[in-house]
N, C-alpha and C positions, 0 to 999 in steps of 0.2 A: 646895405648894412654890413656885409661881410668885409668889404674893403675898409669900412670904418673900424671894424673889429681889429683888422691887421695894423691899423695905425695907432690905436689907443691901448694903453695898459698892457702892451705885450701881445694881446690878442692870441691868434693861433701860434705865434712864435713861442708864447709862454704856455699855451695849451694846445699842442698839435693833435691831441687825442679828443678834442672837444667837438661837439656838434651844435651849431647854432640853428635853432628851429623856430618856426612860426606857424600858428594855426589861424586860418581864416574860415570862420563858421558860416555855413549857408543854410542849414536846416537842422532842427531837432524835433522829433515827432514820435508818436506811438509809444509813449511812456507807459509801460505795463508794470505796475508796482507789484502785482501778484506773481507774474511769471519772472520778473526781474530782468526785463529787457527794454531797450529803447533803440530808436533809429537815429542815425547821425550822418550828416553830410558836411564835408569840409575840404579845404585845400590844406595840405601839409607841405611845408617847404623846409628842407634841411640843407644847410651849408656846412662844408667840412674841408679840412686841409688835406690836400693830396700831394705828397712829396714828389711823386713821379711828374705831375704836371708842373710843379714848382721848379724842378731841376731843368726840365726841357724848355720851359718858358725863359728861365734865366740864361740858358745856353742858346736861346733863339732857335731851338729845334722844333720840328713839326710834331704836333700831338697826334696820337693814334687813339682809336676807340678803346683799345684795351687799357691804355694808360688811365683813362677816366674811371674805369671800373675797378682798378686795383685796390684802392683804399676807400671805396664807397662804404658807408655805414650799413650794417645789416639791421634793418628795421623789422620789428615784429609787433603787431598790434595784439597785445596780450589777451584782452578780454573780448575780442571779436567773436561773434557766434560762429560755431562750426558750420562750414558749408557756405558762408557768406563771401561774396566777391567784394574786394575792397576798391574796385575801380582801376584806373590806369596809373602807371608809373612812367614818368618822363625820364629820358636818359640824362645822365649827369652833364651839366653844361659848365665849361671852364669859365671862371670869373677872373678875378685879379689876384696876382701874387700867389698862385698855386691853390686858390680856393675854388671849389666846385659847388654848384648848386644842384639839388636833386628834388624834384617835385613829385607829390603823391596826391591823388584825388580819391576821396571816398564819397560814393553816391548812395544815399539811403541805406547805409550799412547797419546791420543789427549788432548791438553790443550787449553783453551781459553785465548786470549790476546787482549788488545786494542792497535792496531797499529795506528800510526799517519803518514800520507803520504803528509803533506804539502811540505816537502823538496824533494819529489820524482823527479828524480831518485838518488838524493844525500842523501838519508835517512839512518838513523841508527835505527834498531829495537831491542827491548828487548824481548826475549822469556823467560818469568819468570814462575817458578813453586813455588807456595805458599804452604807451609806446616804449619798447625796450630797444636799446642799442647795444649789441653784444660785442662789437669790435671797436667801440668808442666808449671811453670811460666817463666822460663828462658831458652833460647837457646844459646848454646855456640858452635861455629863451629871449626872444625879442617880442615886443608887443604885436599882437595880431588884431583882427577885427571880427566882430560878430554882426551879422546882417541876416537875421532869420526872416525868411519870406512867408513861411507857413505859421499862422497864428496858433498859439497854444491855448485852446479853449478852456482847459481845466487847470492850467498852471499860470503863475506869474513868474517871469524870468528875473532872477537875481543876478548880481554881478558875477561873471565867471572868473576863473583864475587858472594859472598854470603853475604847477609845482614840479621840481626836479629832485630826484633822489639818486645818490651815487653809492653803489655797493661794489667794491673791488673793480672789476673790469666791465661792469654792466652799468649803464645809465638808464634810468627809467623816468619818463616824462608822464605826468598825470595832468591831463587837460580836463578841467572840471566845470561842467555847466550845472549851476545850482538853480533849482526851481522850487517855488512855494505853491502849495495847493490853494486854489480859490475856495476858502472855507465857508463863505457866506451862505451858499446854497445848502450845505449840510447842516449848518447851525440853525437856519430858519426852518427847513423842512423836516429835520430829524429831531434835534435837541429841543427846540422851542415847542414843536407840536407835541412830542411825547411828554415834555415837562408840564405842559398845560393839562394834558389828559390825566397825568398823575396827581396834579394839584386839585383837580375837580373831585377826586376821591374824598377830600375833606368835607364835601357837601353832605356826605352820608351821616355826619355827626349831627346835622340839623334834624334828622328823622328821630322820632321818639325811640328810646332804647328798647321799649317793648316790641316795636315793629322790627323784629330781627330779620324777617324775610325781606322786607323792603331795603334795609341796609345792605344785607348780603347781596341782593340783586344788583344794587347800584355798583358796588365794588367789583363783583364778578364781571359785570358788563364792561367796566373800565379796564379790568385786567385783560379780558379777551380782546378788547379793542387795541390795547397796547401791543399784545402779542401779534395780532393780525397786522397791525401797522409795521411792526418790525419785520415780519415775514414778507410783507409787500415791498419793503425797501431793501431787502437783502440783495437784490440783483445789482444795486448801485453801491454796495459796500464791499470792501476787499475781504476775501475769504482767507484768513490767516489763522494759525493755530494758537494765537495769543490774543489777549484783550487789548483793544485800542481805547482811546479816550471816549470815543462815541459809544463803544460797547459798554464801558463802565457806566456811562450816564444812563443808557437804556436799562441796564440791570438795576440801577438805583431807582428808576421810575417804577419798575416792576416790584422791587422790594418794598417800596412805600405802600403800594396798594395791598400787597400781601400782609404787611404789618397791620394795616387798618382792618383787613378782614379778620385777622387773628384777634385783634382787640375787640371787634364786634362780637365775636363768638365768646370770648372770655367774659366780657361785660354782661352779656345775656345769661350766661351760666351762673354768674354771681348773683344776678337778680332772681333767677329761678330757684337757687339754693335756699333762699329765705334767711341767710345769715346776716344780711344787711338790708336796710330799708331802701326803697326806691330812690329817695333823695341822696343817700350815701352812694348808691350805685351810679347815679347821674353825676355826682361830684367827681368820682373816680374817672368816669368817662370823659368829662370836660378837662380834667387835669391831664389825662393822657393825650387828649386832642391838642392841648396847648404845648405839651412837651414835643410831640411829633411834628407839629407845625413849626416850632422853633428850630428843631433839628433839620427839617427840610429847607427852611429859609436859610439857615447857616450853611448847609451843604451847597445850595445854589450860589450863595455869595462867594464861597471859597472857590467854586468852579469858575465863576466869572473872573475872579481875581487871578487865578492860575492861568486862564486863557489869555487875559490881557498881559500878564507877565511873560507868557510864552511868545506872544506876538511882538512885544517890545524887545525881548531878547533876540528874536530873529532880525528885527529892524536894526538893532545895534551891531549885531554880529555880521549880518549879510547885506545890510543896507536896504533901502526901499526898493520895491519892484521897479524895473527899468523899462522904458519903452523899447519895443523890438525894432530898433533902428541901429545903424552902424555905431559901434562903440569899441573902445580900446580894452584889451584884456590885460589886467595886471599880472605880474609874474613874481614868483618867489622861489627860492632855492633851499634845499635841505641836503645835508650830507655830512660826511665825516670831516671833510676838509673845509675849513672856514674860508679859504681863499676863493673858492668857487662862488660862494654867496657874496663875497666882497666884490667880485667882478660884476655881478648883476646889480648890486646896490649902488656902485659907483657910476652906473649908467654907461658902461662900455658898449652895451648893445643898444 
């Protein structure tokens, strides 16, 4: 690919400070959204223009080892976890027309990432590896391959991408593996279960309004059941300092039962006060039952619509989940100079 770069569009002749790179992914595992880490294995290939080798090859002179290292790009994996070993680095290899190739292998390396869980369990996470080139100012990607061998039990793999950013004399490559959580288990075992328990609380309205103890017993039992279910499921939920979609739904279920308990108390007190007749008290009770039922039904409809809209938005933005088999990584470029993006878009690499 590097020799092709030299022949088309000026290539390294027009961009001698550029680095042509490629990612071949082998594994993505141990995605911990709470600690903000993931493990990543890949081969990283960087090709660059070396004036020393170019001059010697042109003059038909013998290359020395020091010539290959003179203009080698200084690569730094920005978000690699401290103390992690990044694998082996191969020595630069002279290619054609003064271009050298440099290989880097990462085996099960831990990287840091900032995960956002507001949409849990309908969240999409980016596992990004940032590579900085400090003595080369432009990064230009070529298509790599993804061939993950370890299945992601909790996640669906979406289409990955490579982005490049150019800031002054520093080029930054962002290789992004995007994953979507398999939400079906959480929806069925958490949201549906607790939603059904909360809906059962409407059964208390079938008990006579004078049987205050029976009504209160039903609602309190359901409230304690919801709390116990939530505590029992806490081990499988992320512990974050803000509310997720699932947390909000669980709180809504608890709030519904509490509202029904408050209504039972108020209706019983109105009946005991003697200010209204029993039939009037029952009419107020039924009217409140109809109002709360309508609000609960409307809330669940809005929740379902928002979830469907969220999933459809993910599908349109990130595409459908892909099979974990070899696939090509698309590339895109960002930066202050439009010419770099044009090089990628015109298919020079």
